[in-house]
C-alpha positions as CSV (number, residue, x, y, z in Angstrom):
1,M,197.2,20.8,57.0
2,D,194.0,21.7,54.7
3,L,190.9,19.4,54.1
4,L,192.4,17.7,50.9
5,D,196.1,16.8,53.2
6,Q,193.7,15.1,55.8
7,E,191.8,13.3,53.3
8,L,195.0,12.2,51.6
9,D,196.6,11.1,54.4
10,T,193.9,8.6,55.6
11,S,195.3,6.0,53.0
12,E,198.8,6.1,53.0
13,D,199.4,2.8,51.2
14,Q,198.2,4.2,48.0
15,D,199.9,7.0,47.7
16,F,203.0,7.4,45.4
17,K,205.7,4.8,45.2
18,H,208.2,7.1,43.1
19,V,208.2,10.5,42.8
20,A,211.2,12.1,40.8
21,I,212.4,15.9,39.9
22,A,214.0,16.5,36.6
23,G,215.5,19.9,35.8
24,N,218.5,21.4,34.0
25,I,221.4,22.4,36.1
26,G,220.7,25.1,38.7
27,S,216.8,24.7,38.3
28,G,216.5,24.0,42.1
29,K,216.0,20.1,41.8
30,T,218.1,19.5,45.4
31,T,216.0,22.3,47.1
32,L,212.6,21.2,46.0
33,T,213.3,17.8,46.9
34,E,214.4,19.0,50.5
35,L,210.8,20.7,50.9
36,L,208.6,18.0,49.4
37,A,210.1,15.4,51.5
38,K,209.5,17.3,54.6
39,H,206.4,18.2,53.6
40,Y,205.2,14.8,53.0
41,Q,207.3,12.7,55.2
42,W,208.8,11.0,51.9
43,E,212.7,9.4,51.9
44,P,214.7,11.7,50.0
45,H,217.4,10.4,47.3
46,F,219.9,13.3,46.3
47,E,222.2,13.2,43.3
48,E,225.8,12.9,44.2
49,V,227.2,16.0,44.1
50,E,229.7,16.7,47.1
51,N,231.0,12.5,47.3
52,N,231.3,12.4,43.3
53,P,234.6,11.4,42.8
54,Y,234.8,12.8,39.5
55,I,232.8,16.1,39.5
56,D,235.5,18.6,40.2
57,E,238.0,16.9,37.2
58,F,234.5,16.7,34.7
59,Y,234.0,20.8,34.9
60,K,237.9,21.3,34.5
61,D,238.0,19.0,31.6
62,M,234.8,17.6,30.2
63,R,236.3,15.5,27.2
64,T,238.6,13.4,29.7
65,W,236.0,12.7,32.3
66,S,232.5,12.8,30.4
67,F,232.6,8.9,30.4
68,H,233.5,8.6,33.7
69,M,231.3,10.7,35.1
70,Q,228.2,9.2,33.2
71,I,228.9,5.7,34.2
72,Y,229.2,7.0,37.9
73,Y,225.4,8.5,37.3
74,L,224.1,5.6,35.8
75,N,225.4,3.0,38.7
76,I,224.4,5.4,41.7
77,R,220.9,5.9,40.1
78,F,220.3,2.2,38.8
79,Q,221.3,1.4,42.8
80,Q,218.3,3.9,43.7
81,I,215.8,2.5,41.8
82,M,216.7,-1.1,42.9
83,E,216.3,0.5,46.7
84,I,213.0,2.0,45.9
85,R,211.7,-0.7,44.2
86,E,212.5,-2.9,47.4
87,G,211.5,-0.5,50.2
88,S,208.2,-0.3,51.5
89,K,208.5,3.7,51.5
90,T,207.5,6.8,49.2
91,V,210.9,8.1,47.6
92,I,211.4,11.5,45.9
93,Q,214.7,11.1,43.5
94,D,216.6,14.3,42.7
95,R,216.8,14.1,38.6
96,T,216.4,10.6,37.4
97,I,218.2,8.0,35.1
98,Y,216.6,9.0,32.0
99,E,218.1,12.6,31.8
100,D,221.7,11.7,32.0
101,A,220.7,8.8,29.1
102,Y,218.6,11.0,26.8
103,I,220.2,14.5,27.6
104,F,223.6,15.0,29.4
105,A,225.6,11.9,27.4
106,P,224.4,12.8,23.8
107,N,224.9,16.7,24.7
108,L,228.4,15.8,25.4
109,H,228.9,13.7,22.7
110,S,227.6,16.6,20.3
111,M,229.5,18.7,21.6
112,G,232.6,17.0,21.1
113,L,233.2,16.1,24.5
114,M,232.5,12.4,24.6
115,S,234.0,10.0,21.9
116,K,231.9,8.0,19.7
117,R,233.0,5.1,21.2
118,D,232.2,5.9,24.8
119,F,228.6,7.4,23.6
120,E,227.9,4.2,22.1
121,N,229.4,1.8,25.1
122,Y,227.1,4.1,27.3
123,L,223.8,4.0,25.8
124,N,224.4,0.1,25.3
125,L,225.0,0.0,28.9
126,F,221.7,2.3,29.6
127,E,219.7,-0.1,27.3
128,T,220.6,-2.9,29.2
129,I,219.6,-1.4,32.4
130,E,216.5,0.4,31.3
131,R,214.5,-2.8,31.0
132,Y,214.8,-3.5,34.5
133,V,213.7,0.0,35.4
134,T,210.3,1.6,36.2
135,P,209.3,4.9,35.3
136,P,208.6,7.0,38.3
137,D,204.8,7.6,39.4
138,L,205.4,11.3,39.2
139,L,207.4,13.0,37.4
140,I,208.1,16.9,38.3
141,Y,210.1,18.8,35.5
142,L,211.7,22.4,36.4
143,R,211.7,24.2,33.5
144,G,213.5,27.2,33.9
145,T,214.9,30.3,31.2
146,L,219.0,30.6,31.4
147,P,218.8,33.9,33.3
148,A,216.9,32.0,36.1
149,L,219.2,28.7,35.8
150,V,222.6,31.0,36.1
151,N,220.9,33.2,39.1
152,Q,220.7,30.0,40.9
153,I,223.8,28.8,39.7
154,Q,225.6,32.0,41.1
155,R,223.5,32.3,44.4
156,R,224.5,28.3,45.5
157,G,228.3,29.3,45.2
158,R,229.6,25.7,43.9
159,E,233.4,26.3,42.7
160,F,233.1,23.5,40.5
161,E,230.8,25.0,38.6
162,D,232.1,28.6,38.0
163,S,233.6,27.1,34.9
164,L,230.1,26.4,33.6
165,R,229.7,27.5,29.8
166,L,226.0,29.4,28.9
167,D,226.3,27.2,25.5
168,Y,226.6,24.2,27.9
169,L,223.8,25.4,29.7
170,K,221.6,26.2,26.6
171,K,221.9,23.5,24.8
172,L,220.7,21.3,28.1
173,N,217.6,23.3,28.0
174,E,217.1,22.5,24.2
175,R,217.2,19.0,25.0
176,Y,214.9,19.0,28.4
177,E,212.2,20.5,26.1
178,A,212.6,17.4,23.4
179,W,212.9,15.1,25.7
180,I,209.9,16.0,28.7
181,K,207.8,15.8,25.1
182,D,208.9,12.2,24.1
183,F,208.3,11.0,28.3
184,R,204.9,12.6,27.9
185,K,204.2,10.4,25.0
186,T,205.9,7.1,25.6
187,K,205.9,6.7,29.4
188,N,203.5,6.1,32.3
189,S,204.0,8.5,34.4
190,K,201.8,11.9,35.3
191,I,203.7,14.8,34.4
192,M,203.9,18.2,36.1
193,I,205.7,21.1,34.7
194,I,206.9,24.1,37.5
195,D,208.2,27.0,35.4
196,I,211.1,28.1,38.3
197,D,211.0,31.6,36.7
198,K,207.5,31.8,38.3
199,Y,207.8,30.2,41.5
200,N,210.5,30.9,43.6
201,F,209.4,27.8,46.3
202,A,213.1,28.4,48.2
203,D,212.1,31.7,49.8
204,N,208.3,32.0,49.1
205,P,205.8,29.5,51.0
206,E,202.9,30.5,49.1
207,D,204.6,29.5,45.9
208,L,205.3,26.4,47.5
209,G,202.1,26.2,48.7
210,E,200.5,26.1,45.2
211,I,203.1,23.3,44.3
212,I,202.1,21.3,46.9
213,D,198.1,21.9,45.8
214,K,199.5,20.5,42.4
215,I,201.0,17.3,43.6
216,N,197.7,16.9,45.7
217,V,195.5,17.3,42.7
218,E,197.6,14.3,41.4
219,R,197.4,12.5,44.6
220,L,193.6,12.8,44.4
221,G,193.5,10.4,41.7
222,L,194.6,7.9,43.2
223,F,192.0,7.5,46.2
224,N,188.9,6.8,45.6
225,I,187.3,10.5,47.5
226,T,183.4,11.4,47.1
C-alpha cells in the first residue's frame, strides 16, 4: 500500500458510496469490478448473466425476447440501487441502470428488434423509476474498439454470445459514445474513461495500478488532506 492509499484509508466514511462501471459487451466490466472490489474492499454488485432466465433465448431470438430482457434488467438494477441506498458499505456496480434505457433498449428498437409499443412502455417505466435513482458518485466508462471487444468476447467463451453480430456491437459503441457525452453534461457524477485498447488490467498489474492511481486521485477530492 502506498502513501496515498494510507491517507485515503484514514477516513472511510467519507469514501464513495456508489461506484459504477459502464461499457459495451466484452469491455471487461465484471473483471474490473472484481479487481477493484478486492483492492478497496468494496462490495461488488454484478450483472446477472448466468442466472438470467432470458439470456439464452434473447441471443437466439432478440425480436421476441428483447422487451422481457430489458424489463428484467431494469428490475434487477433498480433493486441494486435501493440496496446501495439502504446499505452502509461502498458498492461497486457492474453496469448501470442508465445503459439499458439510453443504449440497449433504444438500439433494439432502432434495429427493429423491439416494437414501438414495447419500447414506449419500457421508457415510461424507466422514467418513473428514474425519479428515485441517484447517479453513482464515480462512473468508470470502459471504452474499446470493436477488435478489442470481439477479442475479449471470444476469450471468455460464453456460448450464448457466439451469435453476436458485429453491426450490433458497432451500434452499441456509437450509442455509448453519445451517452457518455450527455451523462457528463447532465449528471452530477465524477467520470473516468479507461481505454481498454491501452489498459490490459486483467493481465497486467501495472495497468491495473495506473487505474487505481487514477481512482485515488478522484477519491482524494473527498478528503481534507493538506
